[in-house]
N, C-alpha and C positions, 0 to 999 in steps of 0.2 A: 632480732626483735620483729614480731609480727605487726601487720598493719593495725590490727585491733588494739594491741598493746600501745603502739605508737600513737594511735588516735586517743586512747585513754589518757596517756601521760602528757601529750602536747595539746593544750587547749587555747593557744594564743589565737588572736583574730587572724594573723597571717597564716598559720597552719590550717585553721578551719577553712579559710578562703580557698587555699590551694587544694586541700583534700576533697572538700565537698564539690567544688566545681569540676574537678577531675572525675570524681565518682559519678556525678550527674552526666557528664559527657560520655563516659564509658557505658553507663547503664542505658542511656538513650541509644547509643550505637548498637549495643548487643541485643537489646530487647525491643526497641521501638521501631525498627525498620521493617516495613512490609516487604514481601517478596518482590524483587525487581527494583527496589529503590536503593540508591547509593547516597542520598543525602538525608540527614536527620530531620525527622518531622518535628515541628515546633511543639506540638502537644506532647510528643514523647520526651523531648528535652525538658519541658516544664514538669512533667510527671516524675522524671528521673531526678531532677533537681529537688523536687519536693520530698522524694523518698530519701535522698542523700542528706537532707538537712532536718529530717524529722527528729524531734527531741532536743534541738538546740535552744539555748536561751535566746530570748528576743534580741538582746544586745549583740550576741554573736551573729545572729541572722542579719541584723542591720549592718554589721561590719562586712559580711559577705556580699550583701546586695550593693553596698557602697563601692566595694572593691571591683565587683563585676561591672558596675556602671562605669567606673574609671577606666577599666581595661577596654571596654567596647567603644569608648569615646576617644581613644587615642587615634591620631590621624591615620597611621598605617593600618590599624585594625578596622577602622571605619571604612576605609577605601576597599579593603579586602572583603569585608562583609557586604558592602554595596555591590561589588562585582559578582559575588556569589548569588545574591538576591536577584540581580538582573538576569543572570544566566538561568536561574530557576524559573523566573517569570517568562522568559523567552521559550523555554522548553514546554511549559504548560500551555502557552498560547499557540505554539505550533502544533502541539498534540491536539488541541481543540480544533484548530483549522483543518487538520486531516480527518476529523470526524464529520466534515460537511455532508458527504453523501448519506451517512447514517442519520444525521439530524434532519435532512430533507425528507428521507424516506419515511421516518416515523412521525413526521408532522411537527417536529420541534421548530423547524424553520419553514416559513411559508412565503409565497410571492406577494408582491404589492397588491395584485388583483384580488387574491384571496383575503388578504388583511382588510382591504377596503370593503369587500363583500361581507365579511363577518362583523365588521364594526359599523357599517353603514356610513362610511365617510368617503369623500371623493379623493382621487389620486392627487389633485392639486392641494387639498388640505393636508394630506399625508406628507407631501413634499415640504409643506410649510412646517409641520411638526419636526421633520428631520432637520431642517435648517435651524430650528430653535433648539435642537438637541433633546427634544422631549421624546423622540423615537429614534432608533438607530438601525442601520442596515448592517449586514455582514459584509466585510470587504471582499472584493472580487478575487483575491488570491486564495480564498478558502476553497478547498477541494469541493467540486460539485456545483459551486456557485457560478463560475465562469463570468459571463457578461450580464447575468440577471441580478435583480435586486431581491434579496431575501431578508425577511424580518423575523425576529423571534415571535413565535406564535403566542407567547404569554401576553403580548399586547392586545390580543383579541379574546382573551379568556375571561369569563365572567367573575371568577373568584378574586380578581384583582381590581382595585380602584384605578382607573386610567390616569387620574390626576396624580396619584401617588407614584405610579410607575414613571410618569413623565418627570416628576420632581427628582426622583433618584437618577434617571437617565441624564437629566440636565446637570445634576450635581456631580456627575462623573466627567463633565466638561468634554474636551475634545479627544479623549483617549480612543484608541482603536475599538471598532465594534466587537471584535473577538474578545477583547479585554472586558468590555462592558458586559457582554454575554456571560463571560466567565464569572464576573462579580455577582450577577443575579443568580446564577445557577449552581454555585459551589458553596460549601460550608465555610464559615469564617469563625475563628476562635473568639473574636470580639463580639460575635452574635450568638454566643452559647453553642458553637458548632452547628448552627442552622444556616440554611440558605436565606438570602434576603427575600426570595419569592415565598418561602415558607412563612416568614415573619409577616409578610404583607398580605397573606391570604385573608379575605373577609368572610369566607364561609365558616360558620360555626364560631366566629370570633366572640369573645366575651370581654366585658369591661367597658363597652360603649365607645363613643367617639374620643374621649380623652385618652383612654388606654391605647386606642389605635394610633392616635397622634404621637404618643410616646414611642410606640414601636417604629413609626415612620422616622422620627428623629434619630432613633438608634441606628436605623439603616443608613440614613443620610450621613451620620458621623462615621460609620464604617466605610461608606463610599469615599469620604474625604481622605481617610487613612489609606485606602486602597489606591486612590488616585495619586497620592504622594509617593507610594511605594513602587509603582510600576515604571518601567523605563519610558522615556519620552520618545524614543526612536520608533519610527513606523515599522510595522511588521511586514515580512514577506516570507514565502516558503523557499 
């Protein structure tokens, strides 16, 4: 009996759960991995799951979703998923740390002196902002940083509201500067696959202050989710 025939004849919630989840996983693995990647991308998994469940009745889809939720909340599954997530986060952060020289050379990271010069603030005030977590530095283990303090240049760029950047930085609490930098500069699924910096741009913004406030709240919510996801362990290379 072929899979197609089997699928047609067996329409129980248990079968649909097993078949569609398996199809989604296989589809994501075969078609969703960029070159050089060994772990499935969340967007690829979501797209594959959507394709595998296209055409199902709403009641069947609800059964699948409930079953998937049950599986992923089992203690052994949760612990395994958490370990994999942590390992992925560490790989991403270390890769970001190794880009230090490149980020310094292209002006993405700047010294405290340059940041103060461009923003018209004093070094004493800058240190106060750092203590309040409204601005952050890159840790000294980042390649190229050594013993100097380097800051993301976006804190000095005119297309961003300093108060909004400060609110998001503070919302990330005490996580590592590399992780904060990664949050600001990488795309997030819960932000429509945009970077927080892109959403927080004020140049050419439409909708006025209310719309911008809503975008800030969206970024702050994403920051909260990001903060909960990343490992609490301090990084080093």
